[in-house]
N, C-alpha and C positions, 0 to 999 in steps of 0.2 A: 548194587545199592551205593547211592552215590557219599559219598565220606560226607563228616559233618563241617570240615573246613570248606568245601564246595556247597554245598547244601546252604551255611548260612549266606554265602557269596552269592547265590542264586537268590535268596530272600530278601538280602539286605546292602547289598552292593552294585552288583549289576545293574546298567543303566543304557546298554541298550545292543541288540540282540540283531541277525542278521541266521535262514534257515535256508539251509541249500539241499537242492533234488537234484536229481540227474531222469532224462527220462529214455524212452526204449533204445533211443540209439548213442549214447550215454554223454549225452551233451546236458550239462550242468548248468543250473536254474537258480538266481538269488532270490531270496520272498525276504520281505523287510518283516519283523514281527513286533509283536504291540502289546504283548507282555508275556507273563510265564510262573509258572505255577508248579511244584512239583507235590502228585502224591503221594497218600500215605504209604504206600509201599516202597516210597525209597528209591524210586528204578526207572517211573513213569513218568513222564513230564510231559503238562500242557501248556501248548504253546498257543497264542493268539495272534490270527493271522487277517491281514485288511482284506476288503474285500480286492483287492487291487491285485491281488498274490492270490487268490483262490482259487487259481487254474492249477497249484501246484497237486489236484487232489489227482490229475489224469497218471502224472508221475507216479504217483505213492502206490496206487493201484497197480500199476507196471513191476515197481521191485522195491516197493514196501522200505530204500533205506533212507534217512532222513539225516539232517545235521546240523547245528545248534549250535553257533557262536556267541556268546555272551562278554561285554567288555565295560569293565567299568572303566566312565570317561576319566580321567586325569590322571591318577595311576597307569594305565593301561593295563591293567593287568586283566586277564581273558581265557576264557577255557570252550575247547570247541566239545562239545556230544556227538556221539556218531551212535547210531541206533535203529531199530525196527518202528516203521511204522505201524501202530496199531488201530487206530481208530480216527474218527473226525466227529464233530458233531458243532450245533452253532452253540454258540456262547453261555455260558450260565450264569447265575448270581457271584459265585465266585470267581469264575473267570472274569467277569466284568472289575469284580476290586483286584483282582491281580492287576488287570489291566491298568485302572486308575492307579495302582503303587507304585508301579512301574512310571508311566505320565509323569508323575511329581514325581518322584525320584530323579527320573530324569531330564528336567525341568528346572528343578532345586540346582543338580551339578554344575550344568551349563550353565546356569545364570553366576553358577559362584566363581567355574573356571574362567568363561568369554563373556558375560556380564550381558551375555544378554537379556530380556526381560523372558520374566518367569511364565504368562500369559503365551506369547510366541511358544515359544520350547513347548509347553503341553500341544498346541495345534499341530506338531510336528507328530505327535503319537499318534498314527490312525485309530479309529473305534475297528474291532474285531467283528467281522463275519462269521468266523470260522475256526475253530477250535482243533488242532491238529495234536496225538498223545502217541508218543512213541517213547518204547524203549529202550534206557539206555546202558550200549552194549561195551563202549569206550568211551571215554573221555581224557580227550590232549589239554598240556598247558600249551597257550600258545601267545603267552605274554613277553613280547617282545626281548628279547635278552640272548643267553647261551641256551638255557632250558626249552623255549619254543621249539613246540612238537613234538617234544619227550611225551608218548605216555603214559599218563597217571595210573588208570586203571583199566584193565589189569595191567599190572606194576609189570612194566617191561624187562628182561632177562637182564640181568649184569652180565 
C-alpha cells in the first residue's frame, strides 16, 4: 500500500513524470506520462500515456515490469514506483480529469519557477491515448541528496 505522505504527493504535488520499461533484450526505454491517479486499493496507479509513447505495450506484454518516476518541479522531491503491469485501457473520464489536474499543476509551477506563460506550459503535456495500470511493488526516494536511491516501501533492512 502506498503510504499517506506519498499519496498526498501524487495527488497534490507531483508535477512531471516519466515511465520506464525494458524490452525482451533488456534495453530500457523512457516514456512521457501525461497524468496519473491512484486506484481505491492504494496499490495500483493509472498512468496516462500520449500516443507517441504507446509502443511501450510490447515491452509490458513481454516482461510486465513498469516504473514511474514523479518529480515536483522546484523542490525536486522525487519518488520512483516500480511494479507489475496489470492492464491497459483507453482513458476514461476520471483519467482525463487526472490528466487535466496534472497539466494545470505543471503549468502553474513552471510559470512560478521559470516565468513561462501557463498556456505554453499546458501545451507541453500531451493528451493521453492510453492508460497503463500497474501494481506498486517498491517505492524509492529519488530526491537529490543523501537519501537518494533509498527504498521506502518495503522498508530496507537496517
